[in-house]
Structures are given as structure tokens and as C-alpha cells.
N, C-alpha and C positions, 0 to 999 in steps of 0.2 A: 566353397563359394556359395553365397546367399542367393536367394531368388531375385531375379531382375524384376522391376515393377510390373512388366508385362506378365511375367510368370506369377507374381504375387496376386495380380488380378484374377488369373485363372484359378489359382489355389483358393482365393476367397470366394469365388463363385461356387466352387465345388464344396466348400465348407459352409456354404449358405450364409456367409457374412455379407455377401452382395446378393440382392434379389435378382434372379435371372430366370428366363424360361428354359424349357427342356433343351432347346436347340443350341442355346449358348452353353449350357452345361455340357452337352455332348461335344461341342467344339473344343471346350477346355479339357475334357477328359481325353479327347483325341490327341491333343498335344502331348500330354504326359505319357499316354500309351505309346506314342511314336518315339518319344525320347528313350523309352525302355526297350521297345521291340522294332523300331523302324530300321535299325542296322540289318535286320534279317531280310529286309526288302531293298537294301541298298540306299537307305536314307540316313542322313546325318544332319546335325544342326550346327550352323556356323554363327556363333554369337557375335563374332566381329562384324560380319556382313549385316546382321540384323541391327546392331547398334549403329552401324554406319548410316543406315537409312534414318534411324531415329535422330541421329545427330544433325542431319540435314535440316530438321525443323528449325534449328537456331538461325538459319539464314532466311526464314520466311516470316512475314509479318501479316497480321490481320489488316484488312483494308476498310472494314465497315464496322458500324456499331460501336458499342462501348469499349471494345478492345482495339479499335483502329490504331495502327502504329505500333502495337505491342507484338513481340515475338511469339510465334505459335508455340504452345506448350501442350502437346497431345495428352489427353486423359488416359488413364491406364487401359481402358477398353480399346481405345484407338491404338495405343502402343502394342497391345496384344495382337491386333490384326496385322499391323506392319511387321511386327516381330516374326510372325508366322510366314507371311508372304515372302519376305526378303531373307529370312534366316534358314529356312529348310533347303537342303541341297541333295542332289543325287550323287552317286559314286563319282561321276565325271566332273563334279564341281559346279555344274550348272544348277539353276534353281529347280526345285521340285515342282512348284505350283505354276501351271501354265494358264489356269483359269481361277479367278478370285471373284466371289460373289458375297456382297454384304447387303442385307436388307434391314433397314432401320427407319423409324418414323421421321417425319419432317423436322427440320430445325435442330438436328443433332450434330451439326458440324461436318456432315459428310462431304459437302461440296468443297469446303476449305481443305479438308484432308485430301480429297482427290486432286485438288489443284497443286498442292505440294508434291504429291506422288507423281503427277505428270512431269513436273520439272525434274524431279530426281531421275525418273526413268529416261528422260530425253538426254540429260547432260551430265549425270553423275553415276550412271550405272555401268560405266566402262564398256559401252557398246559402241564400236566404231560405226559411223554413219547411221546412228539411231534415228528412226522415224517414229514419232509418237503422235497419236491422234486422240482428240476428244471428239466423240462421235454421237450423233443423234439423228432423228428422222428429219429435222429441220436445222438449217445452218444457225439460225438465231438461238436455238437451244444448245447447240454444240459450242457456241462461243461463251456461254455462261461460265463454265469451268475454266476455259482458256483465258477469259478476261481476268478472272481472279488470279491465275498463274502470272499473267502479264503484269498485274499490279504488284505482285510479290517481287518480280524482277526489278521493277521501277523503284521499289522502296528499299532495295538492298544494294549498297555499293559493291559488295562482294559478288552478287549475282550479275550486276550490270557489267562487271569486268569480264564476264565469261559469255553471257547471253546477250544477243542483239535482238532488239524489238523492231519489227517492221510491219505495220498494219496488223493483220491477224496471224502473223508468223513470228515464232521465236526461233532463233538459230544460233548455232556455234559453228561458224564457217570453217574454222581450222580443223574441226573434226567431222565436218559434213553432217552435223546433227541438226534436226529440226523438230519442232513441236507445233502442230497446227490443228485447227478445228475442221471437222468434216461433217457435212450434212448430207443425208441421202438425197436431198433435192439439189445438190451442187454439181452433180454429174462429174465429179473428179475422183471417183473411187477406183478407177481402174489403174493397174500397174503399180499398186502400192507395195512397199517393202517394209512391212510393219514390225517394229520391235515391241511396241505396246499400244493398246487401245483402251481408252477409258470411256465407258458408256454410263452416263449418269441418268437416273430415272429410266432404267431399262423397261419398266412396265409400260411405258408409252409407245414402245415399238410394236406395230401391229403384225409384223412378220419378222423373220430372221434374216432378211435381205442384207442389212448393214452388218450384222454380226457375221454372216457367212462371207461377205467380201473381205472384211478385216481378217478373219481367221485364215482364209485362203492366202492373204498377203503375208502371213507369218512363216510360210513354208521354208524360207532360207535363213531364218534367224536361229541362233543357238539356244536362247532362252527367252522366247517371247511371252508376253503376259496379256491376256484378255481380262480386264478388270471391270466388273459390273457392280455399280452401287445404285440401289434403288429404294423406293418406298413401295409398299404394296399398291396394286391397282384395282380396277373394276372389271377388267376383261380377262377372264380365266382361259380364254382360247388364244391369248397372245403368248408368245414364246417365253416371256419372263415367268409366268406362272409354272410352266413345265420345268423351267430351269430351277426354280425354287423347290419344286417337288423332288427333283434329282438331287439337289443339295441336301435335302432332308433324308433321302435314302442313303446317301453317303455318310451322313453324320450318325444315323442309327445302325449303320453297318449292313443294311440290306443290299447295298451296292458298293463295290470296292473301286476307287479311283484315287490313286495317290497324287495325281496331278491337279486335283480340284480342291480349292480351299473355300469354306463357306461359313458365314455367320448370319443368323436370322434372329433379330431382336423383335419379339412379339409377346403377346399374352399367351398363356397356355390354354388348351381346351378346357372349358369349364370355368375359366376366370371370368368374373363379371367386369364388363367395360365401365361399370359405374364405380368400381372400387379404386379410388385414386392411389391407394397404397401399392397397387400393382402396375401402375402406369410406367414405372421405371423399367419394367421388363422390356418395353418397346422403345424406351427413351433413356438410354444410358447416360445421356448428357443433361438429364433433367436437373435443373438447378444451376447449370453452367451456361451453355448456349441456349437452352430451352427453359423458359420460365414457367414455373408451376402455375402462377396466377393466370398466365395466358391460356393454359390448358384448362384451368377451372372455369374461366369465362366462356371459352368455347364449348365446354361440356354442358354448362347450364343452358346454353342456347340449343345445343343438340338434344338435351333431355326434354326440353319443352316443345321442340319442333321435330317430330320424327323424320321429316324430309332431310334433316341435317345430320342424322345419326350415322348413316353409312359413311358420310364424308369424314366425320370425326373418327370413326373407327379405322378407316383406311389411312388417313394422313397422320392422325395422332397416335394410333395404336398399331399401325402396320398390319392391319388385318385385311385380307382379300375379301371384297364384298361383291355382290352380284352386279351392282349398277351404281354408278356415281350418284345418280339422282333418284334412286329408289325412294318412293314417297313415304309409305307407312309400312313398318315392319310387321311381321306376323304376330309377334308376341304382343305388340301394342294393339293391333287389330282384334286380337282374341279377347281383349277386355270388353269388347262390344258384342259378344255372341249371345247376349241374353235372349230369352224366348220372345216370340211375337205371336199373338193370337189373332189370326186373320178374321175369324168370325167375330171375336170380341171387339174388333175395331169397326165393325159395321156402323155406319152413320157418323163416324168421326170425320172431322176436317182433315184434308190431306192435300198435298201438292204432288204432281206427277212429273217425272223426268223421262224424256223419250230420246234415246240415242240410236238412230238407225244406221246400220253398217251399209256396205254395198249389198246388193241383193243376194250374194252368194255366202255371206258371212253372218256372224252373230249379231243380233240386235237386242237392245235392252229397254224394258219399260219398268220404272221404279215408282213406288208410292212412298212418300215421307209423311209421317204423322207427327206433328210437333207436340211437345208435352202439354198436358192439360192441368197437371198438378205439379207441386214443387218437387215431388220425388219421381215424377214420370220422366221417361227418356224419349228421344227422337226414335220412333219405330219405323222400320222399313219392310216393305214387301217387294219381292223381286219377281219379274217374269222375263225369261230369256227365250229367244227364237232362233232356229237354225234350219237350213234346208235338209231334208231327209236323204236325198240321193247322194251316193258316193261317201257315205258316212265312214265306212271302213278305211277308205283311202285317206280321208281327212284325218282320222285318228292316227294312222301310221305316219302321215306327213307331219302333223302338229304335235304328236306324242301326248295327246289329251284324250281321256276316256269319256268322250261325250255320251256314248251309249248308256253308261251307268247313270249318268245324270238325267238322261231322257227317261229311262225306266223308272227313276225315282221321282219323276214329275217336276224336276227342277229346270228342265229346258223343254220347250214345245218344238217338236220336229214338224215342219210343214212340208207337205208333198212337193216333189219336184226338186230341181237342182238350183232353184232360187227361192228366196223367202217369199211366201205368199202373204202380202201385207194385210189381206183380209182377216187373217188370224189375229194379227196384232190389233187391227181396228176392232174386232169383236171383243178382245180381251179388255181394251181400254173402255169400250162402251159398257161392258159388264161391270167393271170396277167403278165406273162413274155412277152406276145405278146403286151399287152396294155401299159406296163410301161417298162422303160429301167432298167431291173433287173440286177444289177452288179454282185450279188452273192446271194446264199441262204446259211444261216448259221444254222446249225442244232445241236441239242443234239444227240450224237450218240446212246443214249439208244432208242431202238425200231425203229431206222430209216434206218437200212441198206438196206432193200430191195427197199423201195421207193426212197431213195437217189440214189441208183444205177440206177434205171429207169430214174430219172430226169437228172442224169449226161449223160446218153446215149442220152438224148434229147438235149444236148449241154448246160445245165444250170450249171454254176460254183457253186459247193457246197463245203463249208468249214466247217469242224468239229469244234464245240465250246464246249469244255468240261465244266462240271458244278462244278469243284472244286474251292477252294479259289483262286488259282493262276489265273485262267481265269475270274472268276466271280467278284472278289472284285473290281478291277478298273472299270469294266463295271457298276456294281451296284452303285458305289459311284458317278460316272460321271452322270449316269441317274438320281440319286437322286438330284444332284445339279441342273440339268436342270428342274426337276419337281418343285423344291423349287422356282426357278425363273420364273415359268410359261412359260417355253420356249418350251413346247410341245403343239400340237393340236391333240386331240384324238377324236373329234366329239362327246364327251360326251357318248361314247359307254357304255351302262349299264352293259354288260357282263364283260368288262374290269374293270369297276369300282368295280364290285363285286369281281373280282379276286384280285384286288389290296388290297381290304379289307381283303382277305384271306391270303395275303402274309406275311410271317415272315422272319427274318434273323437269322443266327447263326454266331458267331465270332470265330476266332482262337486266340491264345495268342498274335499274332502280330496285332490284331484289323482288320484283313481282314474279309470280310463278304461274304456270299452266300445266295441265296434264298431257302427257305424251306416251306413246308406245315406246319401248326400247329401240334405239336406232339400229342396234345389231340383233339379229335373230328374231325378227318381227313375226315370223311364221309361228302360229300357235299361241300368240300372246294377244290378249284382248283386254280392253279397259272400258268397254261400253257401259257396263253396270256402274263402274266408279263415276263416269261422267254423268250418267243419268241421276246418280245419287246426289252428287254435288249440286247439280242444277235444282233439283226438287228441294234439297235441304236449304240451299241459300235463299230461294224465293220464300220458303216458309219462315226463315229467320227474319228476312226483311219485313214480313208481314206481322210477325209475333214478337220479335225481339228488337225492333228498331231503336228503341230508347237505349237498351243495354249495349247494343253494338256501337252506335254512333256517339252516344253521349258519354259513355264510360271508357270507350277505347279510342274514340276519334275516327274521323273518316280515313280510310286507307289512302295513302299517297300513291298515285298511279302515274 
């Protein structure tokens, strides 16, 4: 008997006829190893059961896009997943796998596959009184897969003869079977008797509450299935990330669990996200449901705008990143670590940015020196300030080694448990004497008293508000310069750390502004970045007005 298309896919992966990542190769090897040795652990493969699941696709049709109305024809990689989940059995004839996890980049047909799977599990899995749920943290998310299943029923005369459609519920009353969406916000999760649960985009679940409720509801079923399909996310402390780590341990053999199936489509460690020939590792449906041109267009945008790179890597390459809106990556920022000679800049024109924190936290004063020659760069000097008291407790709480930076002269520790603004005032006055300080640009929050004193000293102070209107053009131009390596920051480690902490939020018009991470704010500061952007943008407006507005046009706000 020859290889089934699902098996041929696995063989082609192992023979490197299909480009695949380490985890897909391990999943394929696991299949063949279990065919050879699984019987020793009470496992056997039911080809008829696996084919029965695949045959069901003939009753399901696409409802959207260029294939609308056409019968589903699963790709070999999709067949391999279903072949495993529904084909492997235990000695007692029940299914081997009770948990299935598939991680793949967006637009690879996973939702359509899951919609068909939900129908099969509810009405064609030979489970009396089957209860199947599509589940999510919000009901509207849970209905996405379920609505696709409903459209499949409505478009098939064969399915309509078996399955009844009523609002958000699909039923087969003669067998007491039902298939419904379930949101964690719907308060209807108690008393469930779950045969199968389908969780799409599991990365979005902030806790395991929904998972635990559904798993608990499977206690009386003979072969329940928890089926998780997701794209990578941005929150590594969410349960999905730990689930994926467990899947990888099972695949590499460091953890044994014959009841868990897993496939993770991603790039390998060391792969360049810029290499389009490797994108198929995370996108097995590339060229089918996912268009290469779309990926290339999104890549070009991400490559030119660092704030979009993490989103591209996560959604298109299925890579877990630290934050959805992380602004500038460290590899990009490092292009701007050129030396800065503080004494050599004496007498040069500069603009200052002042971002004062609360009195108990970090504050930043930054000087930006615009280029004076064609080959010159925007040069930056940084001064940071922090209260001295309780430094050890702060370091333990925030997990930041402030003491080293203080010893190295990168942060000024002011006496007491609140920042002594007189130290900041003195530093600004000294800088104004040494350099040609055109103006001081400040965030009006917490700045009124100090700014008033500086203005009395004759320093020009300009308010720089932090909303989208003011910050978006400044951030975007700063980003362009960073991408081009047109800044010189002296490799300041405090600033590099703050850049790594900085995220952005967008409004509907795609304007951006800088923010701290919403989660885990303790020990994450962006004051130096804000100060840099303010000083930089005001210097650009004064020295590059023509190039910015006449060659690029005014920013739409």
C-alpha cells in the first residue's frame, strides 16, 4: 500500500523536498516513529477513521473570496494534521489525542479548517449527545468560526438534511447533538458536557479560565478533544505561550505525552525574517490561501518602519515577540551607536527635550545637535536623574541595575526619596552655558514649576504636548532617521534600554504616539525616548522645514 497524501507530505518534509522548520520535521518524524513503535505503548493507526474525517471535506464549501462556493480541498499539510488527530487510536479503540495544538501564521486557512472540524466533531464523530463549542474570551470572537460552520451547512443540501440552523446554534435533535459558540463573557459556561472544544487564536486568552472550564466539562466523555489553533502573540505570560513550549518539549522528546498532538509552523532560530524563501516555513499555504504579493507588500512597509516589524514577524511569520507595538528594535537602534564628543560640541546649536517623571521616578534631559555638514548626523547627549533612597529595593522590584549606571555617570542620583529638581535645573543651566541652546521643549506634565524657573533664567521653553497631533509626525520622522542610521547616540546603555521599553499606539488615521507597555509597567521607562523625539523634531522643523514639508508633504492628522 502506497503512502497516503498526508503521509507523503510528511515524507517530503523529512526528505527536505518541502521547506519546513525544525518543529514540523519533528512532528513528521514522530508520526513515522509511532507507526513503528507505537504498538509498544498501546497505540495503533486507524486509516479508515482518518480517511473518514478527510472525506467529510467534500460536504463543506468555501463561503468567501475567490473560492466561494467551491468544495474544500485540504492541502497536504492540512491533511497531515487531520490524519493524525483522527487516525491515531488507543487499545480500546478511542482516539489517542485529547489535545491538539496547531500554530501557524495568519491567512493560512486555519479558520476554514477549524470550521469543518467543528461540524465533523459535532455531527459525524459517532458521539451520542455531542456538545461542541467554539470558544473565545469574547462571544463575537467565538462566533467567527461558528459562523463559517453555519455557512457551510447552509450551502450543502446534504448537511442541511442533518443539521438544523437556529440563530447561533447548530443542532441534530434526533441525536441530541449541538454545536454552539461560547464566550467567556457570556456567563453560560457552567454545567457543560463537552465532547470537543475549538479555541481559535488561543494567544489572545489572558488566562486559562475558559480552557479550564471546558476541560473540566469533558470528564464524562469517552474521547473528548481540546483543539487549539492559533497564531503567535505578544504576551509570553499568557497560557498559549506556555502551551507552545510544552508542545515543543513533546516534539523534541524531552517530555512524553501520547495524548497531545502539536504542529508549530515558524522560522527556525537563526533564520532571517528578511529572507522570503524561508517564509513558507511559517506559511504552508503560501501561494494558495495566502498571497506572496501581500506578504511582500507588508514586508516592505515593515522593513521601512521599525514600529511595524514585530507585527509582521508575529502575524506573518508566527514568531512570538515581546510587544505588539514595540517601536524600534535593538538591531535597528544599534545602527545609531556612533560616538559623540561632548566637549567637541561646545558652542554648537542644539535643542533640548525635558521629560519629568513623577518625583519618585526617572527623569530625562536630552540635547539634540542637528547636522552642520552633509556627512554629519543628529548627535545626542543624555542626562538622567533618579532619587537615591531605596535604590536596592527599586532594583529588586524593577530588575534594573541602576547602581552600575550611577557609578558610570550615566544617571545622576539625587539625595532623598524624591527627585531634587534643583539638580536638573543646574544641569540645564550648565548645558545652556556650554552649548548654544536654541530652546527647551518640554512635556507639560509635571513641568510647570521647573520650567517657570528656567524661563526666568532666559531659556526659551516650548510646550510639546504628547497627543497624536503633536507626536505622530515627530515619531515617524525620528523613526526614519533611526532606520537610516542618521543618529549618533554614543551607545548610551540607558537610552538603549528605554528604546527597548518603548511601544506605540495608533489612532484610526494611523497616527502614532509613544507609550509604556500596558502590561508589566514596573521597571520600564521611556522618558529618554520622549525627550529625544521632542528635541529632535523641533530641530528638524527649524533646520529641515523644506525637505520635510515640501518633499514629503504635510502629515495628515
